[in-house]
C-alpha positions as a printed Julia matrix, in Angstrom:
511×3 Matrix{Float64}:
   7.48   19.12   44.68
   5.54   16.51   42.57
   1.77   16.77   43.54
   0.72   13.35   45.04
  -2.87   11.92   43.0
  -5.69   10.95   44.38
  -6.37    7.17   42.99
  -9.43    8.83   41.49
  -7.79   11.93   39.56
  -4.78    8.42   38.51
  -7.14    6.9    37.58
  -8.65    9.64   35.56
  -5.51   10.25   33.68
  -4.8     6.71   32.5
  -8.47    6.6    31.1
  -7.87   10.3    29.19
  -3.88    8.6    28.33
  -5.7     6.01   26.76
  -8.44    7.77   24.95
  -5.92   10.42   23.11
  -3.64    7.86   22.27
  -6.09    5.49   20.85
  -7.73    8.54   18.99
  -4.37    9.8    17.75
  -3.98    6.0    16.43
  -7.03    6.0    14.57
  -6.59    9.33   12.52
  -3.17    8.11   11.46
  -4.55    5.14   10.45
  -7.05    6.86    8.98
  -4.86    9.48    6.87
  -3.46    5.73    4.99
  -6.52    4.66    4.3
  -9.07    7.52    3.54
  -6.06    8.28    0.87
  -6.09    4.91   -0.91
  -9.93    6.23   -1.7
  -9.3     9.47   -3.28
  -6.34    8.39   -5.46
  -8.35    7.77   -8.59
  -9.39   11.45   -8.31
  -5.68   12.56   -6.87
  -4.54   11.6   -10.87
  -7.21   12.88  -12.36
  -6.5    15.88  -10.4
  -2.95   16.26  -10.56
  -2.41   14.97  -13.34
  -0.28   11.66  -10.49
   0.95    8.88  -12.9
   1.41    5.34  -11.13
   5.04    6.08  -10.51
   3.28    9.78   -8.54
   0.45    7.36   -6.79
   2.87    5.54   -5.43
   5.52    8.33   -3.78
   1.89    9.61   -2.61
   1.53    6.12   -0.36
   5.02    5.55    0.38
   6.5     8.81    1.29
   4.09    8.91    4.2
   5.21    5.43    5.2
   8.64    5.81    4.64
   9.32    8.84    6.93
   7.07    7.65    9.14
   8.92    3.98    9.04
  12.58    5.77    9.13
  11.79    7.28   12.28
  10.12    4.91   14.41
  12.32    3.12   16.47
  14.48    6.36   17.38
  11.29    8.15   18.54
  11.03    6.21   21.55
  15.0     7.06   22.82
  14.11   10.76   22.1
  10.61   11.36   24.1
  12.73    9.46   26.91
  14.86   12.23   27.24
  13.23   15.41   26.67
   9.41   14.39   27.43
   7.09   12.17   26.13
   4.19   13.98   26.18
   5.89   16.96   24.83
   7.57   14.38   21.31
   4.27   13.71   21.04
   1.98   17.0    21.28
   4.94   17.62   18.77
   3.69   14.87   16.65
   0.17   16.14   16.2
   1.17   19.51   16.01
   3.85   18.72   12.51
   0.92   16.57   10.96
  -2.12   18.68   11.41
   0.31   21.48    9.91
   0.89   18.98    6.85
  -2.32   18.42    6.76
  -3.48   21.84    5.85
  -0.42   21.77    3.3
  -1.43   18.75    1.98
  -5.01   20.04    1.34
  -3.05   23.09   -0.32
  -0.98   21.3    -2.53
  -0.31   22.64   -6.26
   1.01   19.99   -7.86
   2.41   15.58   -7.19
   5.96   16.83   -5.79
   4.15   19.52   -2.7
   1.68   17.0    -2.25
   4.07   13.59   -1.91
   6.69   16.47    0.51
   4.01   17.73    3.0
   3.1    13.46    2.79
   6.66   13.33    3.98
   6.05   15.6     6.6
   2.78   14.3     7.77
   4.56   11.24    8.44
   7.14   12.9    10.8
   4.46   13.3    12.09
   3.0     9.93   12.03
   6.61    8.71   13.92
   6.37   10.98   16.66
   2.43   10.26   17.86
   2.52    6.76   16.95
   6.33    6.22   18.74
   5.31    7.87   21.67
   1.52    6.9    21.87
   2.58    3.06   23.55
   5.43    4.49   26.13
   2.69    6.94   27.18
   0.16    4.05   27.77
   2.8     2.01   29.87
   4.18    5.7    31.69
   0.25    5.02   32.69
   0.41    2.32   33.3
   3.25    1.5    35.81
   2.69   -0.78   38.6
  -0.23   -1.82   37.62
  -0.93   -5.88   36.62
  -0.45   -7.27   33.19
  -3.63   -7.63   31.93
  -4.89   -3.93   32.53
  -1.46   -2.68   30.42
  -2.48   -5.41   27.33
  -6.38   -3.77   27.75
  -4.57   -0.85   27.24
  -2.94   -1.32   24.61
  -5.34   -3.2    22.87
  -7.33   -0.2    23.22
  -4.95    1.8    21.19
  -4.63   -0.79   18.65
  -8.06   -1.06   18.36
  -8.33    2.78   17.53
  -6.3     1.82   14.42
  -8.05   -1.35   13.43
 -10.97    0.71   13.44
 -10.05    3.14   12.01
  -8.16    1.24    8.82
 -12.09   -0.87    8.67
 -13.97    2.89    8.4
 -11.74    4.46    6.39
 -12.85    3.64    2.79
 -15.73    4.71    3.15
 -15.57    7.9     5.43
 -13.19    8.44    2.42
 -15.59    7.36   -0.27
 -18.01   10.16    1.73
 -15.48   13.02    2.03
 -14.4    12.92   -1.82
 -17.67   12.31   -3.33
 -18.78   15.27   -1.51
 -16.44   17.86   -1.44
 -13.52   16.59   -3.87
 -10.33   14.81   -2.57
  -8.46   17.98   -1.33
 -11.34   17.44    2.16
  -9.59   14.27    3.2
  -6.46   16.32    4.66
  -9.3    18.8     5.71
 -10.64   16.74    7.77
  -7.23   16.24    9.66
  -7.21   19.1    11.23
 -10.11   19.66   13.75
  -9.11   16.4    15.04
  -5.73   17.34   15.62
  -6.47   20.72   17.1
  -8.83   18.71   19.72
  -6.07   15.8    19.65
  -3.07   18.7    21.0
  -5.77   20.22   23.28
  -6.85   17.59   25.6
  -2.46   15.96   25.97
  -2.07   19.93   26.9
  -4.49   19.94   29.49
  -4.74   16.02   30.2
  -2.33   14.35   29.83
   0.65   14.03   32.32
   4.52   13.97   31.53
   7.02   10.95   31.21
  10.67   10.81   30.82
  12.84    8.14   31.53
  14.63    8.5    35.52
  18.29    7.65   34.61
  20.5     9.02   31.76
  20.8     5.96   30.26
  19.26    6.35   26.84
  20.26    7.99   24.31
  19.57    9.43   20.99
  20.92    6.76   18.11
  22.17    9.37   15.35
  24.4     6.67   13.32
  21.07    4.51   13.5
  18.26    6.22   12.8
  20.59    8.5     9.42
  21.88    4.85    8.15
  17.73    3.11    8.8
  16.29    5.8     6.71
  18.71    5.92    3.72
  18.85    2.69    3.83
  14.9     2.04    3.47
  14.78    5.04    1.17
  17.29    3.29   -1.08
  15.37    0.04   -1.07
  11.87    1.68   -1.6
  13.5     4.32   -4.4
  15.03    1.07   -6.24
  11.12   -1.23   -6.28
   9.05    2.32   -7.74
  11.88    2.72  -10.16
  12.81    0.0   -11.35
   9.61   -1.26  -13.36
   9.64    2.24  -14.8
  12.7     2.88  -15.45
  15.04   -0.68  -15.58
  16.02   -2.94  -13.45
  19.65   -2.57  -14.94
  19.42    1.09  -15.03
  22.36    3.38  -13.68
  19.89    4.77  -10.62
  18.01    2.22   -9.85
  21.42   -0.29   -9.83
  23.29    1.96   -7.21
  19.88    2.71   -4.76
  19.98   -0.96   -5.52
  23.85   -1.77   -4.24
  23.67    1.07   -1.58
  20.7     0.19    0.14
  22.29   -3.44    0.57
  25.69   -1.28    1.25
  23.47    0.31    4.43
  21.48   -2.37    5.5
  24.94   -4.09    6.63
  26.03   -1.55    8.25
  23.24   -0.37   10.28
  22.76   -3.75   11.3
  26.62   -3.75   12.28
  26.09   -0.16   14.38
  22.86   -2.37   15.93
  24.86   -4.72   17.5
  27.84   -3.14   18.21
  25.98   -0.53   20.33
  24.0    -3.47   21.88
  21.36   -1.91   24.78
  21.97    1.94   23.65
  20.71    1.04   19.51
  17.61    2.27   18.8
  16.79   -1.3    17.89
  19.28   -3.99   20.33
  18.93   -7.38   17.46
  19.07   -9.6    20.27
  15.86   -8.85   21.01
  15.12  -11.5    17.91
  16.56  -14.1    19.97
  13.57  -14.39   21.51
  11.59  -16.66   19.26
   7.64  -15.3    19.35
   9.49  -11.73   19.34
  11.07  -12.6    16.1
   7.68  -14.29   15.28
   5.13  -11.6    16.06
   7.27   -8.62   13.65
   7.21  -11.5    10.96
   3.12  -12.12   11.02
   3.33   -8.13   11.29
   5.24   -7.12    8.3
   3.21   -9.78    6.26
  -0.04   -8.73    7.8
   0.36   -5.18    5.77
   1.76   -6.42    2.87
  -1.19   -8.64    2.11
  -3.65   -5.56    3.57
  -2.42   -1.95    3.18
  -0.29   -2.79    0.32
  -2.49   -4.13   -1.98
  -5.8    -2.18   -0.89
  -4.67    0.88   -3.16
  -4.27   -1.66   -6.19
  -8.0    -3.23   -5.57
  -9.42    0.8    -5.25
  -8.35    0.8    -8.81
  -9.93   -2.49  -10.04
 -13.12   -0.92   -8.87
 -12.39    2.88   -9.87
 -10.78    2.35  -12.76
 -12.01   -1.29  -14.42
 -15.63   -1.01  -12.94
 -16.19    2.48  -12.73
 -17.53    3.33   -9.02
 -17.08    6.63   -7.56
 -15.71    6.85   -4.0
 -18.41    6.12   -2.26
 -19.55    3.41   -4.08
 -16.1     1.88   -3.75
 -16.49    2.49    0.47
 -19.76    0.89    0.72
 -18.48   -1.9    -1.37
 -15.42   -2.62    0.54
 -17.68   -2.63    3.95
 -18.0    -6.17    3.45
 -14.3    -5.98    4.17
 -14.37   -3.77    6.8
 -17.73   -4.96    9.02
 -16.77   -8.45    9.41
 -13.33   -7.0    11.37
 -15.17   -4.86   13.53
 -17.67   -7.77   14.28
 -14.33  -10.49   14.47
 -11.9    -8.22   16.25
 -13.88   -8.07   20.33
 -14.74  -11.95   19.62
 -10.53  -12.67   18.97
 -10.37  -11.12   22.08
 -13.1   -12.96   23.95
 -11.49  -16.54   22.1
  -8.06  -15.36   24.34
  -9.57  -16.87   26.73
 -10.1   -20.15   25.46
  -7.62  -20.32   22.56
  -3.75  -19.2    22.58
  -2.88  -16.29   21.07
  -0.39  -17.42   18.79
  -3.71  -19.8    17.44
  -6.15  -16.98   16.59
  -3.07  -15.23   14.97
  -2.54  -18.38   13.02
  -6.03  -18.63   11.87
  -6.58  -15.28   10.76
  -3.93  -15.55    8.74
  -4.37  -18.44    7.22
  -7.85  -16.85    6.66
  -6.4   -13.6     5.3
  -4.66  -15.72    3.2
  -7.68  -18.21    1.9
  -9.27  -14.24    1.22
  -6.51  -13.06   -1.4
  -6.52  -16.65   -3.47
 -10.2   -16.8    -3.41
  -9.88  -13.31   -6.0
  -7.41  -15.15   -7.9
  -9.84  -16.19  -10.52
 -11.31  -12.51  -11.33
 -11.42  -12.15  -15.03
 -12.12   -8.57  -17.04
 -15.58   -9.07  -17.36
 -16.11  -10.26  -14.0
 -18.63   -7.65  -11.29
 -17.79   -6.53   -7.84
 -19.39   -9.05   -6.04
 -16.83  -11.51   -8.08
 -13.97  -10.52   -4.95
 -17.03  -10.35   -2.36
 -15.8   -13.83   -0.23
 -12.34  -12.75   -0.59
 -13.36   -9.45    0.9
 -14.87  -11.44    4.05
 -12.65  -13.69    4.39
  -9.43  -10.35    4.36
 -11.35   -8.98    7.02
 -11.99  -12.27   10.0
  -8.78  -12.84    9.35
  -7.99   -9.14   10.04
 -10.42   -9.67   13.04
  -8.66  -12.51   14.34
  -4.75  -11.19   13.71
  -4.4    -7.92   14.56
  -5.51   -7.14   17.73
  -3.2    -9.35   19.11
   0.02   -8.41   17.11
   1.56   -4.92   19.5
   0.74   -7.19   22.26
   2.41  -10.27   21.49
   5.49   -7.82   20.58
   5.12   -5.82   24.06
   4.69   -8.77   26.51
   7.34  -11.48   25.38
  10.16   -8.7    25.33
  11.6    -8.15   29.43
   9.59   -4.71   31.1
  11.87   -2.56   30.72
  11.99   -3.45   27.04
   9.1    -2.08   26.11
   9.41    0.72   24.46
  11.72   -0.66   22.16
   9.39   -4.17   21.16
   6.77   -2.03   20.48
   8.58    0.61   18.31
  10.0    -1.96   16.05
   6.58   -3.63   15.41
   5.19   -0.37   15.46
   8.07    0.02   12.31
   7.25   -3.33   10.35
   3.17   -1.77    9.62
   4.74    0.86    7.73
   7.31   -1.04    6.37
   4.7    -3.8     4.83
   2.78   -1.31    3.69
   5.5     0.63    1.28
   7.39   -2.77    0.5
   3.8    -3.87   -0.75
   2.45   -1.16   -2.84
   6.5    -1.15   -4.96
   6.08   -5.18   -5.64
   2.08   -5.55   -6.08
   3.54   -2.0    -8.54
   6.04   -3.67  -10.69
   3.54   -6.69   -9.85
   1.49   -4.94  -12.26
   3.56   -3.26  -14.73
   5.29   -5.97  -15.75
   1.97   -8.13  -16.45
   0.13   -4.61  -18.02
   3.48   -5.2   -21.01
   3.49   -8.11  -20.69
  -0.03   -8.51  -22.56
   0.36   -5.04  -24.48
   3.13   -6.66  -26.55
   1.13  -10.32  -26.7
  -1.44   -8.24  -28.81
   0.94   -7.94  -31.0
   2.66   -4.33  -32.85
  -0.62   -2.27  -33.43
   1.37    0.14  -30.69
   4.53    1.47  -31.25
   6.9     1.91  -27.91
   6.31    5.35  -27.38
   2.22    4.48  -27.01
   2.76    1.7   -25.08
   3.93    3.08  -22.79
   1.59    5.95  -22.5
  -1.37    3.04  -21.93
   0.27    1.01  -20.0
   1.06    4.31  -17.71
  -2.51    5.07  -18.09
  -3.8     1.36  -17.24
  -1.36    1.06  -13.69
  -3.69    4.25  -12.65
  -6.35    3.1   -13.14
  -7.58    5.23  -16.14
  -9.35    2.95  -18.78
 -11.69    5.7   -19.7
  -9.03    7.27  -21.71
  -8.45    4.05  -23.8
 -11.84    3.64  -24.76
 -10.51    5.78  -28.73
  -7.86    2.23  -28.83
  -8.8    -0.4   -31.08
 -10.65   -3.24  -29.24
  -7.75   -6.06  -29.03
  -5.86   -3.2   -27.2
  -8.31   -2.24  -24.73
  -8.73   -5.99  -24.5
  -5.04   -6.73  -24.1
  -5.43   -3.84  -20.93
  -7.86   -4.8   -19.27
  -6.42   -8.56  -19.09
  -3.1    -7.18  -18.33
  -4.33   -5.28  -15.02
  -6.62   -8.29  -14.18
  -3.84  -10.42  -14.74
  -1.55   -8.24  -12.5
  -4.0    -8.68   -9.79
  -4.25  -11.81   -9.71
  -0.89  -12.98   -9.41
  -0.89   -9.62   -6.32
  -3.35  -11.45   -4.62
  -1.41  -14.73   -5.3
   1.92  -13.37   -3.97
  -0.07  -12.22   -0.7
  -2.4   -15.23    0.13
   1.01  -17.57   -0.32
   2.53  -14.78    2.26
  -0.28  -14.68    4.99
  -0.29  -18.52    4.53
   3.67  -18.26    5.79
   2.57  -15.99    7.97
   0.22  -18.67   10.03
   3.03  -21.2     9.57
   5.71  -18.88   11.32
   2.82  -17.81   14.05
   2.28  -21.36   15.0
   6.16  -22.33   14.99
   7.44  -19.18   16.87
   4.76  -17.11   19.14
   4.73  -19.51   22.58
   2.81  -18.65   25.48
   5.7   -19.63   27.8
   7.62  -16.39   26.14
   4.76  -13.45   27.81
   6.17  -11.43   30.63
   4.57   -9.77   33.23
   4.5    -6.2    33.84
   6.64   -4.56   36.8
   5.97   -1.9    38.64
């Protein structure tokens, strides 16, 4: 027999749900940004090259993205709190595995398991909040969702500094040890303070076909993007991966369309212009931020020689600006339409990326300062509204699916950004080394490229001056090309926000 809770108890439960879900969002996001700062130390400690570093970043995001869409359906059947708690436990255990990893392959596997746990957590966090706020006004629900998003945004902003402090003080393994007490605290609060919730009918079923197809599709595409620059785009494994990814994408879309409401992603949601716009802006936001961040870190550490904490301090230009602007963006929604704020945010982001395209080999970090400030301001304006728009423009009964779709495009943007920018960097370094002349044998040139693209400029000291100069020019040329791509993508996202997102599409929460 259900126990009737007093209004005060219901309010307390809601606050605990938002607090626990927001802290979990912060932890999952912190684990992405904190790893970026530690990449040079991981490379030195484990001997990981560019491909290894990319897989350390992408292993988490690929597993995360592949499972998010179906986690909501699973939690509807067996209980949202139960799946959330399982995810926290898996993530925390995998963090211990990361801390103890003896080599790159082991670390990649542990990061993959972390991604599974992260998907279970993030895929149910919004569902827990939605269940806790069932029957309330839309404004109360949107405020709770905003706090959930703010947890991730704060972690994204402070991750580089926290990572720098931890790596400088204790080493890169402790960035994963940090997850252990936080994960245990979330797990304890989940069982003691959160209420279990399930769907009231048996209509929801896990879309196993969609899950398998999505995971295989994403793996094939990202495998090709990661290995193409290293093995050649015409190599058999890369061509096979691209063909498989195309076929799997077609099969996934066909299955999802045929399953309709039973699909883990109802493709008819994309008929809602604002939903499509929100998804595009969500993808672009991560493409031009988290996808780019590892390479900015490599520039600061490899070419400029800064340690992790020094890198974190310099990236505070981006972080503090984002933290200051984000609350202002929320307040501005009373006077300025959300789609205009999002467009302005992405336009500032694009301007920030383009402002840094002039960086040359001899420049110091201050050459990036104006761009970092603009990037932070743009993220602060746009980021707080991304999830809210995607959830708010679909019928209330589809809010869980919409949040899953929007969450999925966060890691997809990161993964494809890291892969794309890595390919661009490798190409530019190869081009400059070739233009430097025939001083290097092919095997030596390949070794130099591997050192440059992983930020190991200290290992180039014994090489002839022209080769070192070509390597540095190739790195900054690659960085400039990445920033140009990011800037154009952000400006296109701003245009999409203006043209596609409409206030008229908003739905009100229903009890």
